[in-house]
N, C-alpha and C positions, 0 to 999 in steps of 0.2 A: 588804606587809601593810597592809590598809586598814581603815577603820572605827574601832574603839576604839583608844585609845592603848596601845602595847605595854607589857607589864609586864616590866621588866628587873631582874634580881638580880645583884649582884656577890658572889662567893665568895672569901674571902681566908684561906688557911691561914697561921697565924702562930706562931712560936716565939721567944720572947725578942726582940721587936721594938719595945720601948717607945720607942726613939729615932726610929723612922720610921712607926709605925702611925698616928699622928694625921694626918699629912699625906696618907697613902694613903687613909684612910677619908674625910676631909673632901673631897678631890678626887674620889673615886669617887662620893660622894653627889650631886655636881652632875650626874651623867650616868645614874644608875640610880634605881629606885624604892625599893630596899632593899639594904642592905649586911649580909652575914652573915660574921662572923669566927669561925674555929675556933681557939681558944687551945689549942694542942697541948702542954699541960703546961708552960707558961711559968713561970719562977720570978721574973719581974719584973712590971711593971705593964701588960703588953701588953693583957690582957683588960679590966682596969679602965678604961684609957684609951679603948679602942674602944667600950666600953659607955657611958661618959660622953658620947661624941660622937654617940650615937644608933644605933650598929650593934647588931645582934642578935649576942650572943656565945655560942657553944657551947664548952664546956670539956671537955678530956680531963684526967683526973687525973694522967696522966704522959705524957711525950713518946712518941708512937707512930709518928711519921714523916709525911712530906708526903702519902703515898698515903692513909693512914688519915684524915688531916685532910680531904682532898678528898672521901673517901667520906662522912664525916659531913656535910660541907657540901652535897654533891649530894643525899644522902638527904633532908635538910631542905628544900632548894630545890625538889625535885620535888613535895613536898606543897603548895607555894605555887602550882603550875601556872603557871609563868612562860612568857613567850614567848621570852625569851632569858636565858641565864645566862653571865656573864663570870667567868673565874677569873684572878686576878693575884696576884703575890707581895706580901708585906707589908714587904719590906726596902727598898722605894723604887726598885728598879731599873726597874720598869715605870711608865710615866706614865699615870695614870688619865684624863688629858685625851684620850688616844687611844682611849678606850672607844667613842665614836661611830663611829670608823673600823672597829673590829672588828665591831660589831653591824650595820652597814649592809648587808653582803651577805646576812645572815640575814633582816633585815626586808624586803629586796627579793626574797626567795625565790631568791637566787642561790647559796646555800651552806647546808649543815647544820652545818659546823664551820669556824670561821675561826681561823687560827693567826697570831699576831703574830710575824713572822719577822725575825731579825737578819741574814739572809744573802740577801736579794733586793734588787733595785734600789730605792733610796729609803730603805733602812734605815740607822740610825746607831747605832754602839756603840763604847764604849771598852774592850771585853772584853780582858783580858790575853792576850798572845800564847800562853802555855802552855795557857790555857783554850780559846782559839780553835782551836788545833791539835787538842786532844783532842775538842772538840765536832765539828769537821769530820770527824775519823776516825769517830766514832760515827755521825754522820749518813750517811756513806758506807757504813759496815758494815751499817747498818740496811737498806740496799737499797731505800729509799723514794723516791718521786717528790717527797715533801715535803722542802723545803730545810732546815727547822729542826724536827726531831722532838722536841727537848727544850724548846722554848719553853713557859713556864708561863703566858703571857698569851694567853688563848683565849676564844672565844665559842662557845656551843652553842645550837642550836635545841632546842625542847622534845623533839622526837623523838630527836635525837642524844643529849641528856642521859640519856634513859632507857636507851639502848643503851650508852653509854660509862660509865655508872655501874657496869657489870658488871666493871670492871677488878679485878685481884688484887694489884697491886703495893702495897707498904706504904711504900716510900721514894721516892727521887728518880727511879726508873724509870717512874713513873706516866704521864708525858707520852708516852713511847715506846709504852707499852702502849695508851694511848688512840688514838694514831695508827694502830697496827696494827689495833685493833678497828674504827676508822672505815673503814679501807680494806677490811677483810674484809666489812664490812656495806654496802659500796658507797655510803657517805655522801659527799655532795659536800663536798670540802675545798678551801678557798681560803686562800692566804697573803697577808697585807698587811704592808707594811714598818712597822716600829716603831722607836722610839728607846729603847735600853736603856743604863742607866748602871751602871757598876761602881766607878768611882773613888770612894774614900772610903766605900764601903759594904762590909759583911760579908755577901756574898750566898750563902754556904754555911756550914752549921753543921758540916760535916765537912772533914777535911784533903783536899787535892786528890787524893792517891793513893787513899784509901779511897773518896772520892766517885767517882773514875774507875772503880775496880774494880766498884763497885755498878752503875754504868751499863753497863759492858761485859758483866757477867754477865747483866744484864737483856736486853741486845741478843741475846746468845747464846741465852738461853731463848726469846725471841720468834721468832728465826730458825728454831730447831729445831722449835718448835711449828707455825709457819706452813708450813714446807717440809720436813716429816719425810722424805719419800721421797728428797729431794735430800741433806739433811744427815745422815740416818741410813741410809736405804736404800742409797744408792750406796756409802758406805764398807763397809756390811755385805756387799754383793754382791762388792766387790773382795776383802774378807777371805775370803769363801767360796771365790772362785777361787784365792786364795793357799793356803788350806787344802787344796783339791783338788790343787793343784800339789805341795805338800809330801807329801800322802798318796800321790800317784803316785810321787814320788821314794822314799818309804819302801818301797813295794812293790818298785820296781825294784832298790833297794839290797839288800833282803832276798833277792830271787830270784837276784841276782848273787853275793852274798857269804855268804848264809845268816846275816847278822848283823843283828839287830834294833836299830835306832838309837833309843834312848830320847829323846834330844833332839829328833830330827825328829818322832817320834811326839807329843811334848808340844806342839811348835809346831803340828802338824796339828790336834790336838784343841783347843788354845787358839784358833786362828784360826777354826775351824768353830763353836765354842761362842759366841765373841764375835759372829761374823757372824750366826748365827741369832738371837741376842739383839737385835742392832741392827735386823735386818729385821723381827722381830716387833714391836719398839717402833715402827718407822716405819709399819707397816701399822695398828697400833692407834691411833697419833696421827692418821694420815690419816683413819681412820674416824671418830674423835671430832671432828676438824675439820669433816667433812661434816655431822655431827649438829649441832654448834654453829652452823654457817652457816645451817642450816635454821631453828634456833630464833631466831637473830638476824633473819632475814628475816621470820619470823612476828611478832616484836616490832615490827619497823619498819613493817609494814603494818597494824598494829592501829589 
């Protein structure tokens, strides 16, 4: 990117982060032109501290979740017409001094989305083992080429921001959905190694179990939506074949013994009914995906 100096905005979702927000805002300001913080219903001094330090603070009257906070931030940032937008967490786990590393591929027109990864060569993290294990499983289950689909430290080009602001997630699954949208829209995705700190920080407002369940449910939702013919259509076809098999058995048994087996009949009807439902849902989602892909392509080329 040549000519004028690029306009870069940092977007920081925050909920009860008065212990760390000051350091994050101050360090981010060294590398961007504007810092926007979404105070997502905090009951402490998070918003006031960020505002006193010069950040623009957008407030939610109650806690709505990380996804909603990012939606508010992105909507506001788009109005500023930035060249690059960086998202990072307010809890101190991300190092704002690594912002130049994230924005460089976009400024050099080598990427549309840059993900700060904890799992590629050069990265450093003291992530707890239980969390490392769970994160690895979710990354694998997502079936993505991206190594770290959950990283919240990201940079977006102007075009990517417009497309990826269409996410639906309200909670912690927002990064997974962004990654899926980026891949579906054929955006150029690059990962760069980052340093992520967990020790001494409260990096999640939810218990590990409920946090994990939310992420897993979001992965399942995305996988089903992206590959409906595989995830719904194939099981539907198998069930239909099973139903036909039991139906054939029912007729054979009746012709042989003149006894109508109600259990076999119920299994037949149940299998066929569920099969038709799954196949119909798969075809409907597949058709919708094709429509969404066309819309995203139109948005990308505007």
